[in-house]
C-alpha positions in Angstrom: 0.2 -0.1 0.0 1.3 3.6 -1.1 1.6 6.2 1.5 -1.5 8.4 1.7 0.2 12.0 0.5 -1.6 15.3 1.7 -3.1 17.2 -1.0 -0.5 20.2 -1.0 2.4 17.4 -2.1 0.1 16.8 -5.3 0.7 19.5 -7.2 4.1 20.9 -6.6 6.1 22.3 -10.0 9.6 21.9 -10.4 11.9 24.3 -10.1 15.5 23.5 -10.0 16.7 27.1 -8.2 14.3 25.9 -5.2 17.3 24.0 -3.0 17.9 22.7 0.0 18.8 26.3 2.2 16.7 28.9 -0.6 14.3 31.5 0.9 11.3 29.9 1.8 12.0 26.4 0.8 9.2 25.1 3.3 6.7 27.4 1.0 5.9 25.0 -2.0 3.6 26.6 -3.6 6.6 28.2 -4.9 8.3 25.1 -6.6 11.1 22.5 -5.5 13.8 20.6 -6.5 13.6 17.1 -5.7 15.6 17.9 -2.4 13.7 20.4 -1.3 10.5 18.8 -1.8 11.5 15.1 -0.2 12.3 16.7 3.0 9.4 18.7 2.8 7.2 15.6 2.9 9.7 14.0 5.2 8.6 17.2 7.7 5.2 16.4 7.0 5.4 13.2 8.8 7.3 14.1 11.6 10.7 13.8 10.3 13.9 16.5 10.1 15.7 16.1 7.6 18.8 18.3 7.4 19.1 20.5 4.5 21.7 18.7 2.7 22.1 18.5 -1.1 22.5 15.1 -2.1 26.0 14.1 -1.4 26.1 16.3 1.9 23.4 14.1 3.0 24.4 10.4 1.5 28.1 11.2 3.5 25.7 12.0 6.6 25.7 9.9 9.5 24.3 12.3 12.6 20.5 12.6 11.4 20.3 9.7 8.6 21.5 6.1 8.0 21.9 3.8 5.5 19.7 1.3 4.9 19.5 -1.5 2.8 15.8 -2.5 3.6 13.4 0.3 2.5 10.3 1.1 4.3 8.0 4.7 3.8 9.4 7.8 4.2 13.6 6.2 3.2 15.3 8.8 0.7 16.0 6.9 -2.5 18.9 8.4 -4.0 19.6 8.2 -7.7 21.8 9.0 -10.7 23.4 8.5 -13.8 26.6 7.5 -12.4 27.7 6.2 -8.8 28.8 9.8 -7.6 26.2 11.1 -5.0 26.5 14.8 -6.4 24.0 16.0 -7.5 22.2 12.8 -7.3 18.1 12.2 -7.5 15.9 11.9 -4.1 12.7 10.6 -3.8 10.5 9.5 -0.8 10.0 5.3 -0.5 5.9 5.1 -0.3 6.3 1.0 -0.1 5.6 -1.6 -2.1 8.8 -0.8 -4.5 7.2 2.3 -5.1 9.3 6.2 -5.0 7.6 9.3 -4.7 9.5 12.1 -6.1 9.4 15.3 -8.0 11.6 15.5 -11.5 11.9 18.1 -13.6 10.5 15.4 -17.0 8.0 14.7 -14.4 7.2 18.5 -13.5 5.0 17.8 -10.6 5.1 14.6 -8.5 4.3 11.1 -9.3 4.5 7.7 -7.8 6.9 5.6 -9.7 8.5 1.7 -9.4 12.2 1.8 -8.1 13.2 -0.4 -10.5 11.6 1.8 -13.4 13.2 4.0 -12.4 16.7 2.2 -12.4 15.6 2.1 -16.3 16.1 5.5 -16.7 19.2 6.3 -17.6 19.7 9.5 -15.9 18.5 7.4 -12.5 20.9 4.0 -13.3 22.3 4.0 -10.6 21.5 3.5 -7.3 23.6 5.6 -5.1 21.3 4.3 -1.9 18.6 4.8 0.6 18.8 6.7 3.7 16.2 6.8 6.9 16.8 10.2 8.7 17.0 9.3 12.4 14.2 9.9 15.0 16.0 11.9 17.8 13.7 12.6 21.2 11.7 9.3 20.5 
């Protein structure tokens, strides 16, 4: 079963300049890149991911951890190379499905993890990160 996505996350426009740390990055009416979109979605579900770019997120161990068995709300990272720099991110929704915002789709979309890997720009799965829950 896929996650129940709140309405405010269903029609967000892809805007490449809306990167982590940009002005008003929690205002999705201004658009978002894949990271800003994913991090805001995770925050809506009570998690607090750091405002990192992809390579910083992949290198992080304080706020997130690498996982190999996916659970809903894990951050999935893809690229056209094995480098985490510039990697695309999405949110695992369960049952092999990823919810993500990309330039090619323009708005958020559910796609199968295996189908994403068939696209040349996402052919390398960098890995999955799980945001740690503090104070629980």
